[in-house]
C-alpha atoms as one frame of an Amber mdcrd trajectory, in Angstrom:
protein
   3.618 -46.513 -70.149   2.063 -44.274 -67.475   1.871 -47.177 -65.058   5.547
 -47.996 -65.634   6.507 -44.401 -65.034   4.521 -44.226 -61.774   6.098 -47.471
 -60.504   9.582 -46.116 -61.333   8.802 -42.850 -59.522   7.523 -44.628 -56.445
  10.517 -46.983 -56.363  12.911 -44.069 -56.634  11.170 -42.212 -53.826  11.232
 -45.318 -51.613  14.979 -45.733 -52.186  15.596 -42.073 -51.451  13.757 -42.193
 -48.144  15.354 -45.441 -47.051  18.871 -44.331 -47.939  21.060 -43.762 -44.843
  22.632 -40.790 -46.615  19.529 -38.716 -46.382  18.415 -39.624 -42.900  19.203
 -37.063 -40.162  22.376 -37.950 -38.261  22.005 -38.914 -34.614  24.887 -37.427
 -32.682  26.383 -39.386 -29.819  26.053 -37.891 -26.309  29.057 -35.736 -25.444
  30.804 -36.981 -22.299  33.976 -36.037 -20.473  36.617 -38.662 -21.284  39.677
 -36.667 -20.128  40.550 -38.996 -17.202  41.202 -41.748 -19.750  43.329 -39.606
 -22.062  47.110 -39.952 -21.857  48.005 -36.230 -22.184  45.576 -35.341 -19.410
  47.031 -37.960 -17.094  50.544 -36.714 -17.859  49.525 -33.113 -17.190  48.038
 -34.010 -13.799  51.199 -35.936 -12.923  53.326 -32.926 -13.854  51.128 -30.667
 -11.735  51.634 -33.010  -8.766  55.370 -33.133  -9.356  55.546 -29.350  -9.344
  53.318 -28.738  -6.331  53.509 -31.851  -4.102  53.981 -30.931  -0.433  53.636
 -27.203  -1.109  51.025 -24.949   0.426  49.770 -22.265  -1.904  47.932 -19.112
  -0.904  45.413 -19.800  -3.608  44.545 -22.471  -6.163  42.383 -22.119  -9.248
  40.501 -25.088 -10.664  38.669 -25.002 -13.929  38.633 -25.364 -17.676  40.211
 -23.632 -20.666  38.739 -20.225 -19.747  40.779 -20.274 -16.516  43.758 -22.166
 -17.966  44.013 -19.421 -20.562  45.409 -17.151 -17.844  48.437 -19.432 -17.480
  50.795 -18.634 -14.586  49.933 -14.926 -14.391  48.231 -15.113 -10.972  51.405
 -14.631  -8.909  53.988 -16.999  -7.363  51.873 -17.698  -4.273  48.993 -18.990
  -6.367  48.786 -22.040  -8.652  46.503 -22.396 -11.684  45.441 -26.051 -11.945
  42.896 -25.406 -14.675  43.086 -27.378 -17.952  41.279 -27.236 -21.240  38.213
 -29.410 -21.694  37.589 -29.921 -17.972  34.126 -30.587 -16.570  32.987 -31.595
 -13.109  33.813 -35.220 -14.042  37.523 -34.664 -14.802  37.938 -32.047 -12.026
  36.736 -34.560  -9.487  39.355 -37.033 -10.667  42.085 -34.342 -10.773  41.384
 -33.399  -7.162  41.568 -37.021  -6.051  45.038 -37.219  -7.556  46.149 -33.891
  -6.056  45.026 -35.062  -2.642  47.215 -38.153  -3.001  50.085 -35.876  -4.019
  49.603 -33.865  -0.796  48.953 -30.552  -2.570  47.668 -27.882  -0.242  45.733
 -24.642  -0.877  44.742 -22.033   1.619  42.094 -20.614  -0.740  40.427 -22.163
  -3.752  38.490 -20.840  -6.662  36.423 -23.386  -8.558  35.356 -22.259 -12.009
  33.655 -25.327 -13.511  30.398 -26.032 -15.291  30.818 -24.337 -18.669  31.694
 -27.637 -20.334  29.115 -29.500 -18.235  26.511 -27.322 -19.978  27.692 -28.780
 -23.293  28.132 -32.395 -22.112  25.400 -34.980 -21.414  25.245 -34.839 -17.613
  22.148 -34.882 -15.452  21.446 -32.156 -12.883  21.716 -34.735 -10.098  25.092
 -36.046 -11.343  26.482 -32.513 -11.684  25.384 -31.488  -8.197  26.830 -34.675
  -6.754  30.153 -34.060  -8.500  30.319 -30.494  -7.323  29.529 -31.420  -3.742
  32.391 -33.917  -3.832  34.644 -31.329  -5.452  34.039 -28.853  -2.649  34.595
 -31.566  -0.033  37.881 -32.657  -1.656  39.041 -29.061  -1.908  38.560 -28.752
   1.826  40.759 -31.816   2.352  43.524 -29.887   0.510  43.400 -27.416   3.355
  41.187 -24.754   1.770  39.426 -22.665   4.404  38.040 -20.249   1.851  36.322
 -21.605  -1.262  34.683 -19.620  -4.025  32.494 -21.007  -6.811  32.137 -19.199
 -10.148  28.999 -19.687 -12.287  29.205 -21.263 -15.730  30.309 -18.906 -18.471
  28.017 -17.843 -21.255  29.245 -18.041 -24.837  28.166 -15.579 -27.522  24.643
 -16.145 -28.875  26.085 -17.385 -32.154  28.374 -19.912 -30.474  25.577 -21.196
 -28.268  23.887 -22.600 -31.395  26.913 -24.857 -32.125  26.776 -27.893 -29.857
  30.383 -28.716 -30.738  31.759 -25.584 -29.004  29.246 -24.532 -26.350  26.144
 -25.374 -24.404  22.888 -23.539 -24.939  22.349 -20.380 -23.016  19.408 -22.013
 -21.215  21.589 -24.946 -20.134  24.273 -22.553 -18.896  21.631 -20.937 -16.759
  20.542 -24.312 -15.385  24.092 -25.263 -14.533  24.716 -21.946 -12.863  21.590
 -22.397 -10.771  22.905 -25.764  -9.592  26.204 -24.132  -8.717  24.284 -21.543
  -6.639  22.456 -24.320  -4.827  25.742 -26.122  -3.974  27.281 -22.867  -2.779
  24.379 -22.437  -0.366  24.348 -26.075   0.745  28.149 -26.145   1.222  28.263
 -22.647   2.756  30.886 -21.368   0.355  31.148 -18.077  -1.512  29.734 -17.517
  -4.962  30.934 -14.913  -7.459  28.144 -12.588  -8.565  28.521  -9.198 -10.121
  32.328  -9.431 -10.366  32.335 -11.273 -13.737  29.412  -9.378 -15.263  31.670
  -6.974 -17.268  32.345 -10.018 -19.519  28.683 -10.412 -20.419  25.855  -8.523
 -21.986  22.494  -9.807 -20.821  22.820 -13.623 -21.261  25.764 -13.832 -23.605
  29.492 -13.259 -23.779  30.437  -9.876 -25.208  31.931 -10.043 -28.691  34.667
  -7.609 -27.662  36.078  -9.932 -24.961  36.319 -13.179 -27.015  38.230 -14.318
 -30.080  35.996 -17.309 -30.907  32.705 -16.831 -29.122  33.715 -19.008 -26.150
  37.302 -18.256 -24.988  38.565 -14.904 -23.728  40.846 -12.604 -25.711  43.354
 -10.317 -24.051  40.722  -7.843 -23.003  38.571 -10.575 -21.486  41.507 -12.166
 -19.754  42.432  -8.843 -18.143  38.941  -8.583 -16.646  38.872 -12.219 -15.478
  42.420 -12.070 -14.065  41.498  -9.044 -11.944  38.484 -10.950 -10.547  40.637
 -14.009  -9.613  43.420 -11.920  -8.113  40.887 -10.089  -5.953  39.464 -13.404
  -4.782  42.859 -14.983  -4.075  44.539 -11.999  -2.481  41.857 -10.706  -0.126
  39.112 -12.144   2.023  36.120 -10.011   1.048  32.942 -12.003   0.779  31.412
 -12.102  -2.703  27.656 -11.770  -3.190  25.657 -14.972  -3.221
């Protein structure tokens, strides 16, 4: 009787351990697939249709943090930012804009926040960003400014579905600083610090731990307008 009970117990344990339902899930690497998505392609085409052959005072390139500002940067500036963008999709977007003969006198590149969440190597990110700066110059930009990756709140940074870790954001921002030096372009420094407390996004400037609320947008909009409408050199 005891032997039968022990065998049943061991068999049950073996089945439990071998069951796929109780094994830890292995998440697939997150990659930027936007260039293959129909809505993204359509959006880029509409941007080209609206701006082809025009020369803007300033152009903003980035992800949902920048796109959240919409068209509030003035008629002489164009906001090309789109949600979900990383260095991968921005590189493809710029290639298309070049074909469309879009021109920008100044450019602000705010990319890297999603790269911190995606599976991209340091080398690949730096290579993408170097190409991005080079392509932006071919659009006529004589003044280019890079913005470091944005922190999320501490709580959001623990959710890989919405943000990269704070450490990875720091790593991406360091790569951005390196590219700024190597490409001899400006880098935003203290200007965006009012959005952050230490190494995290302030709770009072976000509605979800990642994206800016109205208060956060007001701070960020002021930074971008200062960059686009004057030629003062930001700290590197």
